[in-house]
C-alpha positions as CSV (number, residue, x, y, z in Angstrom):
1,M,-0.1,0.1,-0.4
2,P,1.6,3.2,-1.0
3,S,2.6,5.5,2.0
4,S,0.0,8.3,1.0
5,A,-2.9,5.9,1.1
6,R,-1.8,4.8,4.8
7,L,-1.9,8.6,5.1
8,L,-5.4,9.2,4.1
9,L,-7.5,7.9,6.7
10,P,-5.5,9.3,10.0
11,L,-5.0,12.7,8.1
12,Y,-8.8,12.7,7.3
13,L,-10.2,11.9,10.8
14,L,-7.3,14.6,12.3
15,A,-8.8,17.1,9.8
16,C,-12.4,16.1,11.5
17,L,-11.4,16.8,15.0
18,L,-9.9,19.9,14.0
19,A,-13.0,20.8,12.0
20,L,-15.5,19.9,15.1
21,L,-12.7,22.0,17.1
22,G,-13.2,24.7,15.1
23,L,-16.9,24.9,15.1
24,G,-17.1,24.8,18.7
25,G,-14.5,27.6,19.5
26,L,-16.8,29.4,17.2
27,W,-20.3,29.1,18.8
28,Y,-18.8,28.9,22.3
29,G,-16.6,32.4,21.6
30,L,-19.9,33.7,20.6
31,G,-22.0,32.7,23.8
32,K,-19.9,32.3,26.6
33,P,-21.5,33.6,29.9
34,V,-19.8,37.1,30.8
35,Q,-19.8,38.2,34.3
36,L,-20.8,41.8,35.4
37,P,-21.9,44.0,38.3
38,D,-25.5,43.2,39.0
39,A,-27.7,46.5,38.6
40,A,-31.1,44.7,39.8
41,G,-31.4,42.0,42.5
42,P,-34.8,41.2,44.8
43,T,-33.5,44.1,47.4
44,H,-33.1,46.6,45.0
45,K,-35.3,48.0,42.5
46,L,-34.5,50.1,39.7
47,Q,-36.6,53.7,38.9
48,C,-38.6,53.3,36.0
49,A,-38.9,51.0,32.6
50,S,-40.6,52.4,29.3
51,Y,-43.9,50.1,28.9
52,T,-45.3,48.9,25.3
53,P,-47.7,46.3,25.8
54,F,-47.3,44.2,22.5
55,D,-47.0,41.0,22.0
56,K,-44.3,39.7,19.6
57,D,-47.2,38.8,17.1
58,Q,-48.7,42.4,17.2
59,S,-48.2,46.2,16.8
60,P,-49.8,49.3,16.8
61,Y,-50.3,49.7,13.3
62,D,-52.4,46.4,13.3
63,Q,-56.5,47.0,12.3
64,P,-58.3,46.9,13.9
65,F,-56.3,47.8,16.9
66,R,-56.8,45.6,20.1
67,L,-53.9,44.8,23.2
68,R,-54.9,41.9,25.5
69,P,-55.7,42.7,29.4
70,A,-54.1,39.8,30.4
71,R,-50.9,40.4,28.7
72,M,-50.8,44.3,30.4
73,D,-51.6,42.4,34.0
74,A,-49.1,40.1,33.6
75,D,-46.2,42.3,32.3
76,L,-46.9,44.5,34.8
77,A,-46.7,41.8,37.7
78,L,-43.2,41.1,36.2
79,L,-42.1,44.5,36.2
80,A,-42.8,45.5,39.7
81,E,-40.6,42.3,40.6
82,R,-37.5,45.2,39.6
83,F,-39.2,48.7,39.2
84,Q,-41.0,51.2,40.6
85,C,-42.4,52.7,37.9
86,I,-43.3,52.6,34.0
87,R,-43.7,55.3,31.6
88,T,-46.4,55.0,28.9
89,Y,-46.1,56.4,25.5
90,S,-50.0,57.0,24.3
91,Q,-53.2,56.5,26.0
92,T,-55.0,54.7,23.1
93,G,-56.1,51.0,24.6
94,L,-54.0,51.6,27.7
95,E,-56.9,53.1,29.7
96,A,-56.6,50.5,32.1
97,I,-53.0,50.6,33.1
98,P,-53.3,53.0,36.1
99,A,-55.6,50.1,37.9
100,L,-53.4,47.7,36.9
101,A,-50.3,49.6,38.1
102,R,-51.9,50.2,41.7
103,K,-52.6,46.7,41.6
104,H,-49.0,45.5,41.6
105,G,-47.5,48.8,43.6
106,L,-45.8,50.8,40.5
107,K,-46.3,54.4,39.5
108,V,-46.7,55.4,36.6
109,M,-45.1,58.3,33.9
110,L,-48.5,58.4,31.8
111,G,-47.7,59.6,28.1
112,A,-50.0,60.8,25.3
113,W,-49.2,60.6,21.7
114,V,-49.0,64.1,20.1
115,N,-48.3,64.2,16.5
116,A,-49.6,66.1,13.4
117,H,-53.0,65.4,13.4
118,P,-55.1,67.8,15.6
119,A,-58.1,65.1,16.0
120,D,-55.4,62.6,16.9
121,T,-53.9,65.1,19.6
122,E,-57.0,65.9,20.9
123,K,-58.2,62.5,21.8
124,E,-55.1,61.8,23.4
125,I,-54.9,64.7,25.5
126,N,-58.2,64.6,26.8
127,L,-57.4,61.0,27.8
128,L,-54.3,62.3,29.9
129,I,-55.8,64.9,31.9
130,A,-58.5,62.3,32.5
131,A,-56.2,59.7,33.7
132,A,-54.2,61.4,35.4
133,N,-56.7,63.5,37.4
134,A,-59.0,60.2,38.4
135,N,-55.5,58.3,39.6
136,P,-53.9,60.9,41.4
137,D,-51.8,58.1,43.8
138,V,-50.5,56.2,41.1
139,V,-49.9,58.9,38.2
140,S,-46.5,60.4,39.1
141,A,-46.2,62.8,36.1
142,V,-47.4,63.2,32.4
143,I,-45.5,63.7,29.2
144,V,-47.4,65.4,26.7
145,G,-45.6,64.2,23.7
146,N,-42.9,62.1,22.6
147,E,-40.3,63.2,19.8
148,T,-42.9,65.2,18.4
149,L,-40.2,67.3,17.4
150,L,-37.6,65.4,15.7
151,R,-40.6,64.2,13.6
152,K,-41.0,67.6,12.8
153,E,-45.0,67.4,13.4
154,V,-45.7,70.2,15.2
155,T,-43.2,73.6,16.0
156,G,-42.0,74.2,19.8
157,A,-45.2,77.2,19.7
158,Q,-47.7,75.0,19.2
159,L,-46.1,72.1,21.5
160,A,-45.6,75.2,24.8
161,T,-49.6,75.9,24.1
162,L,-50.0,72.5,24.2
163,I,-48.0,71.7,27.8
164,A,-49.7,75.0,29.0
165,R,-53.1,73.7,28.6
166,V,-52.4,70.3,30.1
167,K,-50.9,71.8,33.2
168,S,-53.7,73.8,33.3
169,Q,-55.9,70.9,33.8
170,V,-53.8,68.5,36.2
171,K,-52.2,68.2,39.3
172,V,-49.1,66.4,38.6
173,P,-45.5,67.3,36.9
174,V,-45.9,68.1,33.3
175,T,-43.4,67.7,30.7
176,Y,-42.4,66.8,27.4
177,A,-39.9,64.1,26.2
178,D,-37.4,64.3,23.0
179,V,-33.7,63.6,21.9
180,W,-31.4,66.0,23.5
181,E,-30.4,68.1,21.1
182,F,-34.1,69.3,19.9
183,W,-34.3,70.6,23.7
184,L,-31.4,73.0,22.6
185,Q,-33.0,73.4,19.2
186,H,-36.2,74.6,20.4
187,P,-35.4,76.6,23.5
188,Q,-39.5,77.8,23.7
189,V,-40.3,74.3,25.0
190,A,-38.2,74.4,28.4
191,P,-39.9,77.0,30.0
192,S,-43.4,75.6,29.7
193,V,-42.9,71.9,31.6
194,D,-41.9,71.3,35.4
195,F,-38.9,69.3,34.2
196,L,-36.9,68.2,31.3
197,T,-37.3,64.6,29.9
198,I,-34.4,64.1,27.6
199,H,-33.5,61.0,25.6
200,L,-29.9,59.6,25.5
201,L,-29.2,56.5,23.3
202,P,-25.5,56.6,22.1
203,Y,-26.3,54.1,19.3
204,W,-28.3,56.5,17.6
205,E,-26.2,59.5,17.9
206,D,-25.4,60.9,14.7
207,D,-22.2,60.2,15.9
208,P,-22.8,56.9,17.1
209,R,-20.7,56.1,20.4
210,G,-19.3,52.8,20.5
211,I,-19.9,51.3,24.4
212,D,-16.3,52.0,25.8
213,E,-17.2,55.8,25.3
214,A,-21.4,55.7,26.0
215,L,-21.6,55.8,29.3
216,T,-19.1,59.2,29.6
217,H,-21.1,60.6,26.7
218,V,-24.2,60.1,28.8
219,A,-22.7,61.9,31.8
220,D,-21.2,64.7,29.6
221,V,-24.8,65.4,28.2
222,R,-26.9,65.2,31.4
223,R,-23.9,67.6,33.1
224,V,-24.6,70.1,30.5
225,F,-28.5,69.8,31.0
226,G,-28.1,70.2,34.9
227,T,-26.0,73.1,34.9
228,R,-28.1,75.0,31.8
229,F,-31.4,74.5,32.9
230,A,-31.3,74.6,36.5
231,P,-33.2,74.4,38.9
232,K,-35.3,72.6,36.7
233,D,-35.0,68.9,37.3
234,I,-33.8,66.6,34.2
235,L,-35.0,62.9,33.9
236,I,-33.3,61.0,31.2
237,G,-36.3,59.5,29.8
238,E,-34.7,57.0,27.6
239,T,-31.4,55.4,27.6
240,G,-30.4,52.1,26.7
241,W,-28.6,49.9,24.4
242,P,-29.6,47.2,22.0
243,S,-28.7,43.4,22.0
244,E,-29.0,42.8,18.4
245,G,-28.7,44.6,14.8
246,R,-26.1,46.3,12.5
247,Q,-23.1,48.3,13.9
248,R,-23.1,51.6,13.5
249,E,-19.3,53.0,13.2
250,T,-17.9,51.9,16.5
251,A,-21.4,51.0,18.6
252,E,-22.0,47.5,18.2
253,P,-25.4,46.1,19.9
254,S,-25.0,42.7,21.5
255,R,-26.7,41.0,25.1
256,V,-23.0,41.9,26.7
257,N,-22.9,45.4,25.3
258,E,-26.5,46.1,26.6
259,A,-25.6,44.7,30.2
260,R,-22.7,46.5,30.2
261,F,-24.4,50.0,29.3
262,I,-27.6,49.4,31.5
263,R,-25.8,48.4,34.9
264,G,-23.1,50.6,34.5
265,F,-25.8,53.3,34.1
266,V,-27.7,52.6,37.0
267,A,-25.1,52.4,39.1
268,M,-23.6,55.6,37.5
269,A,-27.2,57.2,37.7
270,E,-27.6,56.4,41.1
271,S,-24.3,57.7,42.5
272,N,-25.3,61.0,41.1
273,G,-28.9,61.1,42.3
274,W,-30.1,61.1,38.5
275,H,-33.7,60.3,37.5
276,Y,-34.0,57.9,35.2
277,N,-36.0,55.7,32.5
278,L,-34.6,52.7,31.1
279,I,-35.6,52.0,27.5
280,E,-37.2,49.3,27.5
281,A,-39.1,46.8,29.1
282,F,-39.5,44.0,26.5
283,D,-38.4,43.6,23.2
284,Q,-40.3,45.1,20.7
285,P,-40.7,43.2,17.1
286,W,-42.9,45.2,15.1
287,K,-39.9,48.2,15.2
288,R,-37.8,46.4,13.2
289,A,-40.4,47.4,10.2
290,N,-39.2,51.0,10.8
291,E,-36.3,51.4,12.5
292,G,-34.0,48.0,10.8
293,A,-33.5,44.9,13.1
294,V,-31.9,46.6,15.9
295,G,-35.5,48.5,16.4
296,G,-36.9,45.6,17.5
297,Y,-34.0,44.5,20.7
298,W,-34.0,47.1,23.2
299,G,-35.8,44.9,25.9
300,L,-34.6,43.7,29.4
301,Y,-36.8,40.8,28.4
302,D,-37.2,39.3,25.1
303,A,-40.4,39.6,23.3
304,D,-41.7,35.9,24.8
305,R,-41.0,37.6,28.3
306,Q,-37.7,35.7,29.1
307,D,-34.8,37.1,30.9
308,K,-32.4,38.8,28.6
309,G,-29.9,38.5,31.4
310,I,-29.5,42.1,31.7
311,L,-29.7,43.7,34.8
312,E,-28.1,40.8,37.1
313,G,-26.0,37.7,36.6
314,P,-23.8,36.2,34.1
315,V,-25.0,37.1,30.2
316,S,-24.2,35.5,26.8
317,N,-24.7,37.1,23.5
318,L,-25.8,33.5,22.7
319,P,-27.0,31.5,24.8
320,Y,-28.3,28.8,22.7
321,W,-24.7,27.9,21.3
322,P,-25.1,24.5,22.5
323,Q,-28.3,24.0,19.9
324,W,-26.5,25.8,17.3
325,L,-23.4,23.7,17.7
326,L,-25.5,20.7,17.6
327,A,-27.1,21.9,13.7
328,S,-23.6,22.9,12.4
329,A,-21.8,19.8,13.1
330,G,-24.5,17.9,12.0
331,L,-24.6,19.6,9.0
332,M,-20.8,18.9,8.8
333,V,-21.2,15.5,9.1
334,L,-24.1,15.1,6.4
335,M,-22.1,16.9,3.7
336,L,-19.0,14.5,4.5
337,L,-21.7,11.7,4.0
338,L,-22.5,13.1,0.6
339,A,-18.9,13.3,-0.5
340,G,-17.9,10.0,0.5
341,R,-13.8,9.3,0.4
342,P,-11.7,12.0,-0.4
343,A,-9.4,11.7,-3.7
344,T,-6.4,12.7,-2.5
345,T,-4.5,13.3,0.6
346,M,-4.6,17.1,0.3
347,A,-8.5,16.6,0.0
348,A,-8.5,14.7,3.1
349,L,-7.4,17.7,4.8
350,L,-9.7,20.0,2.7
351,L,-12.7,18.3,2.6
352,P,-13.7,18.6,6.8
353,L,-12.1,21.9,7.1
354,L,-14.3,23.1,4.4
355,A,-17.7,21.2,5.3
356,A,-16.9,23.1,8.8
357,F,-16.3,26.1,7.1
358,G,-20.1,25.9,5.3
359,A,-21.4,24.6,8.3
360,G,-20.6,27.7,10.1
361,C,-21.2,30.1,7.8
362,L,-24.9,28.9,7.2
363,G,-25.2,28.7,11.2
364,L,-24.2,32.2,11.3
365,W,-26.4,33.3,8.5
366,G,-29.2,31.3,10.1
367,E,-28.9,33.3,13.6
368,L,-28.6,36.8,11.9
369,M,-31.9,36.0,9.3
370,R,-33.8,34.7,13.1
371,T,-33.7,38.1,14.6
372,H,-32.8,40.4,11.1
373,A,-35.6,39.1,8.7
374,R,-38.4,41.4,9.1
375,F,-40.3,40.5,5.7
376,A,-41.6,38.0,3.7
377,G,-39.3,39.4,0.6
378,E,-36.3,39.1,3.5
379,W,-37.0,35.4,4.3
380,L,-37.2,34.6,0.6
381,W,-33.7,35.8,0.0
382,A,-32.5,34.5,3.4
383,L,-33.5,31.0,2.3
384,L,-32.4,31.5,-1.6
385,L,-29.1,32.2,-0.2
386,T,-29.1,29.6,2.3
387,A,-30.0,27.0,-1.2
388,L,-27.3,28.9,-2.9
389,N,-24.5,28.2,0.0
390,L,-25.7,24.4,-0.1
391,L,-25.3,23.8,-3.6
392,V,-21.9,25.2,-4.0
393,L,-20.9,23.8,-0.8
394,A,-22.0,20.3,-2.2
395,H,-20.4,20.9,-5.5
396,A,-17.0,21.8,-4.3
397,M,-17.5,18.8,-1.8
398,L,-17.9,16.4,-4.5
399,A,-15.0,17.6,-6.4
400,L,-12.5,16.6,-4.1
401,A,-14.2,13.2,-3.3
402,R,-14.3,9.7,-5.2
403,R,-16.8,9.6,-7.4
404,A,-19.1,6.6,-8.7
405,G,-22.9,6.3,-9.4
406,W,-24.9,8.8,-8.0
407,R,-22.1,11.2,-6.8
408,E,-20.6,11.3,-10.2
409,R,-24.2,12.0,-11.5
410,L,-25.0,14.5,-8.9
411,Y,-21.5,16.1,-9.1
412,A,-22.1,16.4,-13.2
413,W,-25.3,18.0,-12.8
414,L,-23.8,20.6,-10.5
415,Q,-20.6,21.1,-12.6
416,A,-22.8,22.1,-15.9
417,R,-24.5,24.7,-13.3
418,A,-21.6,26.3,-11.6
419,G,-21.6,29.4,-14.0
420,W,-25.0,30.0,-13.1
421,L,-24.1,29.5,-9.1
422,L,-21.5,32.0,-10.1
423,L,-23.9,34.6,-11.2
424,A,-26.1,34.3,-8.6
425,A,-23.4,34.4,-5.8
426,G,-21.9,37.0,-7.9
427,F,-25.9,38.9,-8.3
428,A,-26.7,38.7,-4.5
429,A,-23.0,40.7,-3.2
430,A,-23.3,43.2,-6.1
431,V,-27.4,43.7,-4.7
432,S,-25.6,43.4,-1.0
433,M,-23.0,45.9,-2.0
434,L,-25.2,48.6,-3.9
435,A,-27.2,48.4,-0.8
436,M,-24.6,48.9,1.6
437,V,-23.6,52.1,0.1
438,F,-26.5,54.3,-0.8
439,D,-29.0,52.8,1.6
440,P,-27.0,51.3,4.5
441,R,-29.1,52.5,7.7
442,Y,-31.4,49.8,8.3
443,R,-29.6,47.1,6.8
444,S,-27.7,44.0,7.7
445,F,-24.2,42.8,6.4
446,P,-24.9,39.6,4.6
447,S,-21.1,38.8,4.8
448,A,-22.2,35.2,6.4
449,A,-24.1,34.1,3.6
450,L,-21.5,35.3,0.8
451,A,-18.8,34.0,2.7
452,L,-18.5,30.4,1.5
453,P,-19.3,30.9,-2.5
454,A,-16.8,33.8,-2.2
455,L,-14.1,31.6,-0.9
456,V,-14.9,28.6,-3.0
457,F,-15.3,30.4,-6.5
458,A,-12.2,32.3,-5.5
459,L,-10.3,28.9,-5.0
460,W,-12.3,26.8,-7.8
461,P,-12.7,29.6,-10.6
462,V,-15.7,28.4,-13.0
463,S,-16.3,29.7,-16.0
464,A,-19.3,32.0,-16.6
465,R,-21.1,34.8,-18.7
466,R,-18.2,37.1,-19.5
467,A,-20.1,40.4,-19.8
468,E,-22.2,39.7,-16.9
469,V,-19.5,38.5,-14.5
470,A,-17.2,41.8,-15.5
471,L,-20.8,43.9,-14.6
472,L,-20.5,42.4,-11.3
473,A,-17.2,42.6,-10.5
474,F,-16.9,46.1,-10.7
475,I,-19.6,46.8,-8.5
476,V,-18.6,44.7,-6.2
477,G,-14.9,45.9,-5.9
478,A,-15.9,49.9,-6.7
479,G,-18.0,49.7,-3.9
480,V,-15.5,47.7,-1.1
481,A,-13.8,51.9,-0.3
482,P,-17.2,53.6,-0.5
483,Q,-19.0,51.1,1.9
484,L,-16.3,51.5,4.2
485,F,-16.2,55.3,4.3
486,V,-20.1,55.4,4.8
487,E,-19.8,53.1,8.1
488,G,-16.3,54.2,9.0
489,L,-13.0,52.3,9.7
490,E,-13.3,51.2,12.9
491,N,-16.6,49.1,11.9
492,Q,-15.6,45.9,12.2
493,Q,-18.8,44.6,10.8
494,A,-18.4,46.5,7.5
495,W,-14.6,45.5,7.3
496,G,-15.8,41.7,7.4
497,W,-17.8,42.8,4.4
498,A,-15.0,44.7,2.8
499,G,-13.1,41.1,3.1
500,V,-15.9,39.0,1.6
501,S,-16.3,41.4,-1.1
502,V,-12.7,41.3,-2.1
503,L,-12.8,37.8,-2.0
504,M,-16.3,37.7,-4.3
505,T,-14.5,40.1,-6.5
506,A,-11.2,38.2,-6.6
507,A,-13.3,34.5,-7.5
508,L,-15.5,36.6,-10.2
509,W,-12.1,38.1,-11.5
510,R,-10.4,34.7,-11.6
511,S,-13.6,33.5,-13.6
512,L,-12.9,36.2,-16.3
513,R,-9.1,34.8,-16.8
514,L,-10.8,31.6,-17.8
515,R,-11.4,30.3,-21.4
516,P,-15.0,30.1,-22.4
517,A,-15.9,26.3,-22.3
């Protein structure tokens, strides 16, 4: 027996072991628990949290608009374990909130939704006044409008008039809530309120702050407002960090970063005697439609009302990483069974590593789509890219294997369509690149979905229609620098996408250098 044949099985088994270890390292690295100082516990309740009562299958845009009283009752019972009060944003459908808050020992900052439609605003204001006057033991303050100036739905003068009207009819403090910059842009509003409610969300700033700078930024702004508007009090009416979503410059969403921010903020706020409200109690998937995936994941609990580990105890970015490890390991094994025996000594090394790489990429893509896909069209796009990855991986695996019978027939079928697979991958990369350059704010980086096709076709180029390949290569390659400029050079997710794009451009370019079949 030749020495190369004797080495084939041991090398193959060693490569399988290395591949499994690599998958284990990937998923454990993403999901390993991190221990941080607690922000809350059984004997220490936090001040306030934003509450919107929608289940994960509900939206304020639903018609007819129906909230579930049993859900609100259960939610407030849960929040009462860790908070002293809740903040609401609208009166519509929330008439039962004061009574439920009383039942569970919570105070309420009641909000009225003010918009550009006078009839809607009038209805909200009348309900707000009535609720505040009927529940003086529960309602600690009323909030006349939320980020209405940011949305440019009323003027500062109109808002001040509305606030004055409410103040004349209620006995509790009256305020308005908006991003901190809009208080400075509309100075006529501050004199009309009893205290200022400012929103401080470092992730959404025009100049986003990374997690290492976020708390310093919050402290700086709070200090400026405390000095400028003294003796009026300042309520930090919204502050928090997202647990999922795309990175903005240095601001990266994750559960660990959300816990770092919330726990650090609570410690800072309570040591300084600041009043605060955290955003938000529960993840709200419906917000993804307006704000991208990140909009749905600001909750301290998830949409199923399960604790995300944000306030106390160890926190993990991916609590169910063992399930993803098992799934990707299972896919790796299936791909190895599909390929069968490696054709060469080099193939014995490459087959397990390629199978693990593909399985890891598909697992990462699946996890991304689980949280990021918002519409049927995005789910269809995700499924098509998943199918593309499976076909490309199967083709590459069979190319490295000894083929006979059905394996040879399957390989011949895939080989005949390899050029179309390259065009499909290049098209997906080009469409994604155009989106990331011209409309990136609410889009997620598709690096995990295209890394495998880019690598396979860069290593083993295939011939395809030259004009189309050249156009796709130009679009993908030309977009690398602009998207990095848009995202900032410290955005790690943008660099990951840039790397995949360069690899895809190389794959397309190598195809151009082949002689047409």
